[in-house]
FIBAVEX-17002 format. One record per atom (N, C-alpha, C, CB): z, x, y. Coordinates in steps of 0.001 Angstrom, whole numbers, padded with zeros to 6 digits, always signed. Atoms other than C-alpha are relative to their C-alpha. Glycine has a CB too. Layout:
BEGIN
ZXY ...
//
This chain:
BEGIN
+000121-001190+001418 -022699+022785-047022 +000333+001444+001122 -002219+000090-001079 -000494-001320-000043 -021522+026498-046955 -000443+000407+001234 -000420+000896-001100 +000250-001402-000469 -022096+029363-044753 -000094+001221-000982 +001045+000305+000897 +000247-001285+000868 -023672+032171-046303 -000443+001123+000914 -001154-000234-001157 +000281-001389-001134 -023810+035679-045009 -000955+000850-001051 +001768+001132+000578 +000583-000731+000523 -026483+038183-045644 -000196+000738+001076 -000909-000408-000711 +000192-001170-000697 -027736+041215-044537 -001642+000043+001022 +000101+001193-001272 +001342-000255-000801 -030743+041956-041860 -001183+000533-001367 +000330+001478+001436 +001555-000708+000860 -034524+041921-043458 -001157+000281+000758 -000711-001017-001121 +001440-000342-000612 -036425+043295-040904 -000544-000691+001156 -001001-000207-000966 +000848+000779-001712 -039192+042127-038345 +000381-001379-000463 -002275+000151+000369 -000254+001200+000027 -038782+038401-040029 +001124-000312+001157 +000351-000325-001381 -001418+000175-000642 -035342+038639-038608 +000279+000037+001572 +000830+001076-000545 +000442-000021-002051 -036466+039911-035443 -000045-001071+000495 -001513+000517+000621 +000834+001197-000846 -038041+036814-034589 +001475-001012-000184 -001899-000772-000942 -001509+000964+000394 -034953+035027-036146 +001658-000375+000777 +000483+000719-001244 -001149-000616-000916 -032186+036680-033852 -001091-000597+001379 +000430+002178-000218 +000342-000334-001141 -034789+036672-031051 -000035-001713+000262 -001367+001087+000157 +000654+001485-000621 -035810+032758-030990 +001344-000850-000223 -001598-000786-001015 -001102+000782-000262 -032203+031745-031861 +001293+000292+001031 +000441-000136-001186 -000224-000686-001302 -031016+033885-028876 -000356-001195+001368 -001134+001486+000014 +001354+000942-000710 -033986+031839-026797 +001064-001308+000339 -001699-000535-001395 -000441+001252+000785 -032415+028551-028292 +000861-000112+000806 +000424-000051-001481 -001438-000177+000006 -028985+028946-027337 +000505+000327+001538 +000384+001215-001056 -000409-000761-001325 -028987+030273-023662 +000782-001009+000382 -001138+000465+001133 -000957+001453-000782 -026634+028739-021373 -000072+001224+001546 +002450-000593-001015 -000647-000780-001257 -026930+029883-017680 +001201+000523+000400 -000080-000567+000845 -001281-000698-000128 -024339+031997-016489 +000634+000724-001053 +000868-000828+000360 -000787-001000+001733 -023843+033771-020096 +001040-000832-000110 +000789+002016+000063 -001079+001076+000772 -021451+030340-021036 +000179-000105-001319 -000264-001303+000227 -000311-000024+000948 -022246+030678-024076 +000454+001682-000733 -000986-000779-000442 -000798-001599+000740 -020962+034708-024521 -000954+000988-000821 +001308-000420-001324 +001063-000991+000901 -024365+035674-026146 -000526+000849+000728 -001186-000623-000683 +001332-001376-000991 -026691+038336-025437 -000863-001127+000141 -001054+001780-001081 +000949+000717-000309 -029661+037537-023801 -000810+000617-000884 -000359-000105+001333 +001144-000140+000925 -032983+037265-025674 -000658+001771-000131 -001238-001145+000673 +000823-001141-000312 -034323+040104-023585 +000860+001093-000210 -000594+000002+001388 -000995-000596+000703 -030970+042027-024475 -000452+001094-001289 +000809-001185-000493 +000195+000014+001869 -031551+041862-028302 -001361+001195+000312 -000674-002172-001084 +001554-000655+000331 -035516+042931-028105 +000665+001656+000940 -001920-001246+001058 -000363-001132-000981 -034438+045906-025284 +000922+000873-001055 +000903-000579+001551 -000975-000949+000942 -031693+047060-028087 -000656+000837-000978 +000991-000829-000844 +000659+000536+001128 -033979+046291-031062 -001296+001306+000372 -000415-002005+000065 +001176-000693-000280 -036869+048774-029375 +000249+001087+000752 -000928-000750+000599 -000119-001164-000769 -035286+051336-027818 +000460+001568-000702 +000998-000441+001019 +000047-000928+000865 -035759+054680-028782 +001233+000382-000563 -000581+000957+000491 -001192-000593+000458 -032375+055468-029623 +001070-000726-000812 +000573+000452+001052 -000594+000632+000537 -031833+052472-031762 +000449+000511-001731 -000703-001092+000289 +000115-000086+001332 -030736+053492-035573 -000441-000507-000838 +000608+000036-000358 +000080+001778+000995 -032502+051326-037677 -000031+000428-001250 -001573-001202+000162 -000326-000447+001771 -031718+053972-040783 +001309-000529-000177 +000069+001858-000468 -001631+001286+000504 -028232+051291-040721 -000617-001440+000359 +001951+000209+001350 +000516+001555-000074 -030264+048306-040098 +000422-001127-000750 -001249-000066-000276 -000155+001138+000857 -029363+046639-042651 +001504+000040+000077 -000694+000090-001528 -001269+000196+000178 -026050+046482-042110 -000061-001227+001185 +001016+001421+000172 +000010+001632-001048 -026812+043687-039186 +000631-001044-000701 -001650-000744+000368 -000292+001106+001139 -025079+040587-040569 -000273-000922+000806 +001443-000174-000750 +000828+001264-000486 -026654+037291-040342 +000867-001023-000970 -001942+000057-000331 -000386+000437+000631 -025012+034408-041079 -000401-001613+000087 +001052+000497+000061 +000871+001528+000085 -026652+030714-042199 +000724-001066-000641 -001404+000070-000887 -000455+001294+000270 -025943+027287-042807 -001321-000948+000138 +001225-000395+001020 +000467+001119-000166 -028515+024724-044348 -001737+000963+000622 +001171-001158+001151 +000613-000399-000319 -030963+027647-043950 -000301+000302+001541 -000487-000430-000614 -000013-000150-001688 -030431+027692-040034 +000757+001280+000630 +000803-001346+000674 -000438-000853-000293 -029075+030920-038615 +001165-000919+001191 -001131+001088+000336 -000891+000330-000569 -025644+030479-036911 +001081+000603+000166 +000155-000787-000287 +000043-000761-000298 -024878+033273-036206 -000543+001926-000597 +000870-000499+000299 +000236-001149+000500 -025027+037325-036259 +000798+001070+000907 -001484+000181-000092 -001146-001009-000367 -023110+040439-035844 -001123+001202+000016 +001506+000173-001264 +001081-001376-000086 -025479+043851-034853 +000832+000541+001132 -001943-000266+000444 -001203-001231-000679 -024440+046782-032459 -001841+000032+000721 +001174+001916-001345 +000811-000304-001365 -026811+047963-029637 -001077+001725-000215 +001532+000199+001515 +000796-000609+000627 -027911+051488-030647 +000402+000600-001187 -000468+000719+000707 -000757-000601+001479 -025640+052772-033695 +001173-000942+000121 +000565+001915-000078 -000605+000659+000433 -023211+051328-035832 +001815+001109+001155 -000475-000109-001958 -001198+000016-000001 -019325+051377-034697 -000116-000813+001494 +000756+001474-000239 -000676+000776-001159 -020038+049267-031764 -000351-001850-000713 -000997+000516+001932 +000625+001184+000663 -020342+045796-032685 -000031-001716+001278 +001206-000222-001672 +000442+001266-000880 -021934+042522-030862 +000225-001490-000709 -001659+000153+000335 +000042+001690+000856 -021362+038898-032141 -000399-001160+000607 +001368-000546-000449 +000818+001190-000314 -023796+036002-031521 +000119-001095-000822 -001300+000286+000018 -000475+000675+000962 -022917+032590-032452 -000328-001296+000809 +001492+000358-000495 +000798+001278-000192 -024097+029074-032370 +001151-000763+001117 -000328-000961-001707 -000616+000048-001278 -022226+027809-028841 +000408-001402-000427 -000927+000274+001450 -000523+001399+000525 -021960+024325-030705 +000731-000065-000782 -000716-000775-000451 -000540-000517+001226 -020681+025743-033713 -000730-000919-001591 +001836-000232+000233 +000709+000448+001323 -021742+024319-037464 +000772-001239-000969 -000117+001411-000942 -000359+001269+000829 -020744+021661-040127 +001253+000376-000360 -000922-000394-001282 -000936-000641+000790 -018326+024058-041561 +001609-000150+000694 -000529+001563-000141 
//
């Protein structure tokens, strides 16, 4: 199936990314992704610029999150999160 990109859609996607990071966590950060706690910290930090939250990108395949691009506090930073096992595409 094709991978589709979409914009971040609010609190439901916060939980989607949180679950994704927790599920794919690898000891020693072998996956290269943020830890779930880092995502939660950034998202709830007072300096997090919510005015551009729609710029967070999500990639899904068959309704399952396979990657995300986000920022820590403001646009201009970029952090990429991906499924370390790849996807079918």
